C-alpha positions in Angstrom: 113.2 -107.7 125.8 110.2 -108.3 123.8 110.4 -110.0 120.1 107.8 -108.0 117.6 107.3 -109.8 114.5 106.6 -106.7 111.7 104.4 -108.7 109.3 105.0 -108.1 105.5 104.9 -110.1 102.5 107.5 -112.4 100.4 105.5 -110.0 97.1 105.0 -106.9 99.4 108.9 -107.0 100.2 110.0 -103.4 99.5 107.5 -101.1 98.8 106.6 -100.2 102.7 107.7 -96.9 103.1 106.3 -97.2 106.5 108.3 -100.9 107.7 111.5 -98.9 108.4 110.9 -95.8 110.4 108.5 -98.0 112.7 111.4 -100.3 112.8 113.7 -97.7 114.5 111.0 -96.2 116.5 111.0 -99.6 118.3 114.3 -100.3 118.4 115.0 -97.4 120.4 112.4 -98.8 123.0 114.0 -101.6 123.5 111.1 -103.9 121.4 113.6 -106.7 119.2 111.4 -105.7 116.2 112.2 -108.1 113.0 110.0 -107.9 109.2 108.6 -111.3 108.4 106.7 -112.7 105.5 103.0 -114.6 105.9 103.8 -116.4 103.7 107.1 -117.2 104.8 106.7 -120.6 106.1 110.2 -121.4 108.1 109.2 -119.0 110.1 108.2 -120.1 113.7 105.2 -117.4 114.7 105.9 -118.6 118.8 109.2 -117.4 118.8 107.4 -114.2 119.4 106.2 -112.5 121.6 103.6 -110.5 119.4 102.2 -111.0 115.4 101.7 -107.3 114.0 100.1 -107.0 110.8 101.7 -103.9 108.4 102.1 -105.0 105.0 100.6 -108.3 104.0 99.5 -106.9 100.9 98.7 -109.5 98.4 96.4 -111.9 101.5 93.1 -110.8 99.1 93.9 -112.8 96.0 94.9 -116.0 98.8 92.2 -114.9 101.4 91.4 -118.5 102.3 95.3 -118.9 103.0 95.6 -116.3 105.0 92.8 -116.3 107.5 94.4 -119.9 108.2 97.7 -118.7 108.7 95.9 -115.3 111.1 94.0 -118.1 113.4 97.4 -119.7 113.7 99.5 -117.2 114.0 96.7 -116.0 117.4 97.2 -119.4 118.8 101.1 -118.9 118.6 101.1 -115.4 119.3 99.0 -112.4 120.2 98.3 -110.8 116.8 97.6 -106.7 116.2 95.0 -105.9 115.5 93.3 -109.3 117.1 91.8 -112.1 115.3 88.3 -111.7 115.7 89.1 -107.9 114.1 90.9 -108.4 111.1 88.3 -112.0 110.2 85.8 -108.8 110.3 87.6 -106.2 109.1 88.9 -107.8 105.8 85.9 -108.2 104.4 84.1 -104.8 103.4 80.8 -106.0 104.3 81.5 -104.8 107.4 80.5 -101.3 106.6 77.4 -102.6 107.3 77.5 -103.5 110.1 78.0 -100.1 110.5 75.7 -98.7 108.2 73.4 -100.5 110.7 75.2 -98.3 114.3 74.5 -95.3 112.7 77.8 -94.6 111.2 77.3 -92.1 108.6 78.4 -94.8 105.6 78.5 -94.5 102.4 75.8 -96.0 100.5 76.6 -100.1 99.3 75.3 -101.7 98.2 76.4 -105.6 98.7 75.7 -108.6 95.5 76.3 -111.9 96.6 78.2 -114.9 93.6 73.5 -116.4 93.3 73.0 -113.0 91.8 71.7 -111.7 88.5 74.0 -108.7 87.6 73.0 -107.0 85.2 69.3 -106.7 87.2 71.0 -105.7 90.4 73.0 -102.9 88.9 69.7 -101.5 87.4 68.3 -101.7 90.8 70.9 -100.1 92.5 71.0 -96.9 89.9 66.7 -96.4 89.7 68.1 -96.5 93.9 70.5 -94.0 92.9 69.7 -91.5 91.1 71.5 -89.4 91.1 74.4 -90.7 90.9 75.9 -90.1 87.7 78.7 -92.0 88.6 79.4 -95.4 90.8 82.5 -97.7 91.6 81.6 -101.8 91.2 84.4 -103.0 93.4 84.9 -106.6 95.6 84.3 -107.5 99.4 87.6 -108.8 99.5 90.1 -106.1 97.6 93.0 -104.1 98.5 95.1 -100.8 97.1 91.8 -101.2 94.3 92.7 -104.0 92.6 88.9 -105.5 90.3 87.7 -101.5 91.3 86.1 -99.7 88.8 84.4 -95.6 87.8 81.8 -95.5 85.5 79.5 -93.3 84.7 75.7 -94.1 84.1 76.1 -94.8 80.5 77.9 -97.8 81.3 75.5 -99.7 82.4 77.3 -102.9 79.9 80.5 -102.2 80.9 79.8 -102.4 85.3 77.1 -105.0 85.1 80.2 -107.4 83.1 82.9 -106.2 85.2 80.1 -107.3 88.1 79.3 -110.6 86.4 83.6 -111.8 86.5 83.6 -111.3 90.5 80.9 -112.7 91.3 81.1 -116.0 88.7 84.7 -116.3 90.7 82.7 -116.5 93.3 83.2 -113.1 95.3 80.9 -110.8 96.9 81.1 -107.5 95.2 79.2 -103.8 96.6 77.9 -100.9 94.1 78.7 -97.5 95.2 77.7 -93.8 94.2 81.4 -92.4 92.4 81.0 -88.7 94.5 82.1 -85.9 92.8 84.1 -84.0 96.0 87.3 -86.1 96.2 88.1 -85.0 92.5 88.5 -81.8 94.0 89.1 -82.8 98.1 90.5 -86.0 98.1 90.1 -88.1 100.8 91.3 -88.2 104.4 92.7 -90.8 106.3 91.9 -90.1 109.4 95.3 -92.5 111.8 94.2 -93.6 115.3 96.8 -95.5 117.8 95.5 -96.8 120.8 92.2 -95.4 120.2 93.7 -91.6 120.6 94.0 -89.8 117.2 97.3 -89.2 116.0 97.7 -88.1 112.6 96.1 -87.3 109.3 96.6 -87.5 105.7 95.4 -86.0 102.4 95.0 -89.5 99.4 94.1 -87.7 95.8 91.1 -88.9 94.1 92.8 -93.2 92.6 90.0 -94.0 90.6 89.6 -92.5 87.3 86.8 -93.7 84.8 88.1 -96.8 82.7 91.3 -97.4 84.5 92.4 -100.8 84.8 94.4 -100.0 88.5 97.3 -102.2 90.0 97.9 -104.3 93.8 99.2 -101.1 94.9 97.9 -97.9 92.9 100.2 -95.3 92.4 98.5 -92.5 95.3 98.8 -88.8 95.5 100.0 -88.7 99.6 100.1 -84.8 101.6 99.9 -83.9 105.7 96.2 -82.7 106.2 94.8 -81.4 109.6 91.7 -83.3 109.8 88.6 -81.2 111.2 86.0 -81.2 114.1 83.8 -83.4 112.1 86.1 -85.4 110.5 86.9 -86.4 114.0 84.0 -87.2 115.2 82.8 -89.1 112.5 86.0 -91.8 112.9 85.7 -91.2 116.8 81.6 -93.1 116.3 83.7 -95.6 113.4 85.7 -97.2 116.2 83.0 -96.6 118.5 80.8 -98.0 116.7 83.0 -100.9 115.8 84.5 -101.9 119.4 80.8 -101.7 119.9 80.0 -104.6 117.5 83.1 -107.1 118.3 82.9 -106.6 122.0 86.5 -105.1 122.6 87.5 -104.7 125.8 90.6 -102.1 124.8 91.8 -99.1 122.1 92.9 -101.2 118.8 96.7 -100.9 118.5 95.9 -99.1 114.7 92.8 -97.5 112.9 93.4 -96.3 109.9 89.6 -94.2 109.0 89.1 -93.1 105.6 86.2 -90.5 105.1 84.8 -88.7 101.8 82.0 -85.9 101.5 78.9 -85.5 100.3 77.4 -83.6 98.0 76.2 -82.0 101.3 79.4 -81.4 102.2 79.0 -84.4 105.7 82.0 -86.4 106.3 81.3 -90.3 104.9 82.7 -93.3 106.2 84.9 -95.2 102.9 86.7 -97.8 104.5 87.8 -98.1 108.0 91.3 -100.1 107.8 92.0 -102.3 110.8 93.8 -104.6 109.0 97.0 -103.6 106.7 96.4 -100.1 106.1 99.6 -97.5 105.0 100.0 -95.4 108.3 101.9 -92.3 106.4 104.4 -91.9 108.6 106.3 -89.3 107.1 103.8 -87.4 106.7 103.3 -87.3 110.6 107.0 -87.0 113.0 106.5 -88.6 115.3 104.2 -90.8 114.6 106.0 -93.5 114.9 107.2 -93.1 118.1 103.8 -92.7 119.4 103.0 -96.3 117.5 105.9 -97.6 119.1 105.6 -96.4 122.3 101.5 -98.2 122.2 103.2 -101.2 121.0 104.9 -101.3 124.8 103.4 -100.5 127.1 100.7 -103.5 124.5 103.6 -105.7 125.6 104.5 -105.1 128.5 100.7 -105.4 130.2 100.7 -108.8 128.5 104.0 -109.8 130.2 105.9 -109.4 126.6 
């Protein structure tokens, strides 16, 4: 029987609603799946045929340590998604790579730690004169931590936020806030082995002057993905495969889209490291993913 580690974090214990249904679905297919924390030093990762990242949600606060662990786990076992994918996708500067390959990405300006915060922000606002609101966030983040929505009139507060991130040695990003998300929310499209599985709607999370925690409360509902959303999602996945020279589809991927002022879907995030997959909102989805995992382990001789 193949052995599979479902990876969470000590700090995330009990917070991942996807783990229980996935564990059951794996066991039903004859996969011996066990929940393990990436930051538990007692785990021998070589004992597993594959190591599947699910909810290591504290990694952004321990980023260098987490990347070191990924590299060790990849050397000891089969990391899913693969290590080069995780390394690339864990920093949101990947959005620039996808935009360069023609994926419609929410307009983003990246600011590096050696920049001056206020001039960088003023340049961004000048380039997006029609943006009534905008967002400041670090390029390495999860659950909207250290992410803030601002009005144009809050330029100095936003610059202080940006300066704090840069002073901490963190790269940051600036994006126009697309107002359609307040009405329509985000659409998250989940794919297994490159095949569309299901979609959900996430309600708007950022309120002006909110300081959100590591795992902000999300309002989730099932949603039917539209044809144009599915087209953009596929474009993003194909561009990722080309960028990383992938020979196989990704075991799992979540593509988060919002619509711009013209109603066109734009990529907000491509989640390939530790996304919630929302099994509870799509009957049979955990079983579909477990089948993909079984096939991956079989082809690897697991």
